[in-house]
N, C-alpha and C positions, 0 to 999 in steps of 0.2 A: 547637354549633349549625351547621347546614348553611351558613347565610349567612356565619358567621364563617370556616368552613373555606374557602369560596369566595373571601372577601376575602383571607385569608392566602395563598391560592394566587396571587391576582392580584398581591399585594405581593411574594411571594417569587419569582415567575416572572421569570427574567432577560429583560429587554427586548432583550437583544442576543444573537441567534444569530450572533455575530460573532467574527471572529478578527483579532488584531492582526498585521500583517505586519512582519517585519523586512525592510527594503528591501534587496534584493540587486541586484547588477549590473543596471543599467538602461541609462541613456544620458546624453547630454550636452545641456544646454540652459540657458535663462535666464529668470528673471522680469524684468519691465520694470525694477524698481528695481535689481536686481543688475546688469543689463546697463549701466545708466547709470554705475555705479561703474567697470566694466571699461573703458568706452570711452575714458576719459582716458589709459589706458596703451597704447591701440592706435591706430595711424595707418596708413592705406592710401595708397600712392603712386598715386593716381588721382584724377580729378575727383570721382567719387562712388562709393559702395559700399554694400552691404547684405548682411547675413547673417541667415538665418532658419531655423527648424526647420520642416520641411515638414508633418508630421502635424498640428501645432497652429497653425502660422502665427505662432508667437512670434518676434518680432524680437529678435535677439541683438546686432546692431551696425548702426549707420547712420553714414554720412558724406555729407553733402550729398545725401541720398537723394531730395530733391524738386527738385534742380537740373535745368532743361530741358537736354536733350542729344539729338543725332541718334542714332537707334537703330541705324543701320547694319544688319548682318545679324541682329541680334536680332529684326528684323521677321519673319524666317523662322519664328520660334517661333509667331507668330500665324498665319502661312500654314499651317504644319503642323497647328496646332490645328484649323483649318477643314477640312483634309484628313481628319484622323482623325475629326472630328465627322461628316463626310459618310459615311465608312466605317461608323461606329457606327450611324448612322441609316438605312443601307441605300441611300443615294443614290449610292454608288460602291463599287467592288470593287478589291482589290489587283491583280487581273489585267486591269483595264480597259486597253484599248489607247488611249493618249493620242496624238492627232495633234499633231505639232510644226509650229507656224506659222512663217512667216518672221519675225514679230515676236519670237517666243521664241528662234529661232535667232540673231537679230542682237543679242540682249541682251548687253551687255558686262560687264566685271568678272569675278569668279570664275564658272567655268562647269563643267558636267559634259560639255559637248561633244555635245549632241544635234544631230541633223541635220534640216534642214527637210524636211518631208514624211514623216519617219519616224513609225512608231507604236511608242511606248515604253510598257511596262507601268507602271501607276501606282506599283507598289512600287519600281521602279527610280528613278523620279523622287523618291520619298520619300528613298531612300538618297542620291541626288544632292544633295538639299537639306540633309539632316541631317548628312552626312559631309563633303562637299566644298563646301557652301554655294553650290550652282549657281543663279545668277541666272536662267539660261535655263530651268531646271526649274520655277522659281517661276511664270514667265509661262505655261508650258505647263499646269500644274495649275490656275492661275487661269482660263484660257480653257476648260479641260475642265469644271470644276465649275460655273462661273457664266456661261459664254458670252463673257465679255469681262473684261479686266483691270479696267476701271472698275467693273463690277458686283461683282467680287470685292473690290476695295478698299472699296466701300461696306459689304460684309458684314464686312470686317475691322474697320472703325470701329464698326459696331453691336456686334460681339462685344467689342471693347475696352470700350465703355461698359457692356455687360452684366457684364463681369468686374470692373468698378469701377476701370478704368484712367482716372482722371479727368483726367490731364495728358498724355495721349498722342493723337497724330493721325498717320494714315498716308496716304501718297500713292501707294505702289506695294507690290507683294507681296514685294519682295526687299531693300529697304533702301538701294538706290542713292540718292545725294544728291538731295533734292527740297525745294523751299521749303515750309516749314510742317510738315515731317515731324519730329516731336519726341516725346520720351518722358522718363521719369525712371528712376532705378535702382529706386525703390519700385514703379513701375508694371511694370517688367520682372520684378521679383521676384514680383509678383502674377500676371503672366502665366505665368511659368515654373512656379510652384507649382501653379496651376490645370491647366496642361498635363500635368505628370507625375502629378498626383493623378488626373485623369480618364482619362488614357491612359498608364498605367505601362508598357505594352508598347512605347511609342515609344522607350524608352531602349535597346532592343536595336538600334535603328538608330544612335542618337547615340553608343553605346559602340563602334561599329566604328572601328578604328584607320586603315583605308584603304578605298578603294573603286575598283573598276575598271569603266569603261564605255567602249565603243567602242575598246578596246585601250589605253586610257590609265588608268594607276593614279595616284591622288592620295591623299595622306595626310589624315587628319582634322586640322583646324587646332587642335583642342583637344589640345595636347601633354600635358596632365595625365593623359590616359588611359594614357600610357606611363610616367608617373612614380609613379602612385599607383593600386594595384589597387582601392581603394575608390571611385574616381571612375568614374562611368558616364554622364557627359553634362556639358554640355548643348549650348552654342552659343557661337561666337565672333562677333566683328564688328569692322569697321574702316571708317571714312571719315576723310579727312584733317582735316575740320573738328572732329571729336570725339575721335579717337584710337582706341586699341585697347580692345575690350570682351571680357569673358568671363563667361558664366554657367556655373558649375561646380557639380555636385551629387555628393555622395558618401554612402555608407551604411556605417556602422560600428556593430557591436553593436546592431543593431535600430533605430538612429536615422538619419534622413536629414536632411542639411543642404543648404542652397542658398546659394551665395555669388555675388553679382553685383558685378562690377567694371567701371566704365565710365570711359573717357577716360584710360587708361594710356599711357605714353610709348612702349611697345614690346610686341611679343608676349611677350618674356621677362618683362617687368614685370607684365603682366596675369596670367600664369600664376603667378608668384611670389606676388603679392598675393592672388589668389583662393585659392591653396593655404594661405597664411598665415591667411586668414579661416577656412577649413575646419578647420585644425588647432587654431586658437584655440577654436572652438566645441566641438570634440570633447574638448579638454583641460579646458575650464572648466565644462561643463554636463552635466547628467544628465536623462534623461527617465524619470520615475517612472510605472510602470504604474498605472492607475486601479483602483478596486475592480471585481471581476468582475460585470458587469451581470446575469449568469445566476444568481448566488448571492444569496439574501436575507441582508442584513446585520443585520436586527433583526426580532423578532416582538413585536407589540404586542397587549395585551389590548383587546378591543372590547366596549364597553358598549352595551346596547340594540340589538344587531345580530342578523342572521340567523345569523352565525357568531361565535365567541368570540375569534378571533385573526385577525390580518392580518400578512402578511409585507411588509417594506419592502426595496426594491431601489434601486440607484443610478439616478438620473435620466439621467445621461450617462456615457459611457465614454471621455471624452477624456483622453489622457495629460497629465501635469503636468510642466512645465519648472522645473528647479531648478538653482541653483549647486551644483557638486559638493561644495563645502565644507559644505553643509547636509545631506549624506546621513547623517551620524552621528546616531544616536538618532531617526531618523524613525519616526513611529508614526501610526496612524489612531485617532481617538477619536470614539465615537458621541455624538451630542447629540440624543436623542429623548425624547418624553414617556413616562410609564409606561403610559398607556392613551389610547384615543380613543373617541369616541362616534359610533355610527352615526346616520344613513346616511353613507356615504363614496362619493364618485365615484372612478372609476378615474383614476389619475394625480395625485391630490392629494399635495402636499408635506407630509410628516408629521415631518420632521426633517432632519438632515444628519450627515455624517461629516467630520471635520476632519483634515487632514494637518498634523501638528505636529512641530516640532523644539524641544525644551524647552517653553517657554511660548509660542513664536511660532507663529501660525497661518499656514501657507504656502498652503493651498488648502482649498476647501470643495466638497463634492459633496452635492447635495440627494438625499434619500431619498423615494421615493413608494410608495404602494400601487398595484399594477398592476391588481388586481381590485376591482370595485365591491363595497361591502358594504351591502345594503339593511337597513332597520330590521327588527327582530324583531317577533314578535307582541305583541299588547296585554299579555298576562300577563307576558311576559318583560320588556317595557319597564317595567311597574309594579314588578316584583320588583327589577330592576336600579336603579330610582330609589330604592327603599328602601335597597338595599345601598350605593349611592353616598352617601346621606345619612349613613350610619354611617361609611363610609370617609373622608368629608370632615370627620369630627369633629362632626357635628350630632346627637349622641345624644339631646339634649334633645327634638328633634322626634320621635324614636322613641317617647318616653314621653308626648308631648303628644297632644292630641286629634286633631291633623292626622295623626299617625302611626297612631293607632287607626282613624281614618276610612279611611285608605288601605288598612290591613290588612283592614278590614271589606269594602271594595269588592273587594279581591283574593279573599277567601274566597267572597264572593257570586258572583263570576264563575266561580270554580272549581266551585261547586255547580251553577250554571246549566249549565255545560258538561257536567258529569257527568250531570245529569238528562236533557239532550238526547240524550246518547249512549245512556242506558238506554232511552229511548223509541224511538230508531231500531232498537235491538236487538229490542225487543218487537214492533215492526211487522214486522220481518224474519221473526220466528218464526211470526207469524200467517199468513203467505203460504202 
């Protein structure tokens, strides 16, 4: 019988147009539970520290990450964030000529040695901040973009709140000591991650090993750039009340890590400890690629719909962080129904695919239908209702009066439709 063949097809049709991946070289990372086990064996010689994977924001290590501490020149990451935001939004250009005020020229501490009254290209000031940590350059860009340092600092604090830096407050654009100017390692990791994710091209400045301006060549204070080719940023800092800071980022085998060390005893200590964190992360963790969002992972039979099948796609394409020890035997396993019933709205969750190692579920990715599926016509819905009754084991209804009545209605509707079609044809021939 045609209905039986249709049902057999529905049963026999594989619900998964799916492939199981053998996970190959991916990257290094951590799930929250795994990181907790590892932290007991890792100690950083600094007041606070944090390690995270940049693409996912997964935290791999923390040590006193919420302890208040003076940000020092870490402040300049937020200053540069606002500079690059202004460039992106068209409020500034790299070739803008920035006038140097006496206030900028008189700023103490680390400097790029701009001269009062000079007009300096904005790009040179970016280099002066990113490479040699120029306090004078920070004041110059603040005045150029917002008219005054005070207005710029207000914008800094607004942006900090917008980024979720709940425990940070800034009093100036360069990090020179100021009452009430505080942050945490967690907030600085939040800022650094947002900065390099939104403005990845900024790293071409932070990775410069030295910078020359006004005849004066100064080295980048991030000495890890010379020790590890995978390191391409990010920022150092120091004030006497807090100690030595370093936010270091590196990319290996497609994965980027960010290490934040605050309050170390010396420049050498901050470099050693930040490098230790990066190496720990790359050794211990792997970043597993998610299912391809462009490829359907399953095809479901659709009942009572305008179409008979619908494809399911991953809802998200976020990578997954795992301990390296869990890589063996990784597999994706589908968990979807055999069929669905129309109508379906676009974006409905119809199932999921599970990343498993043995019997342990490591991650879940929801599967959705991207296209809407409207209900089919009346005849199709009636026919599918009868087929579903048989498919669900309700054969007694097929023989009962209800089944007969439904079949009679179905036949009657088919006859009425055919008769109307013949009449339209006759009227057409009489014209």
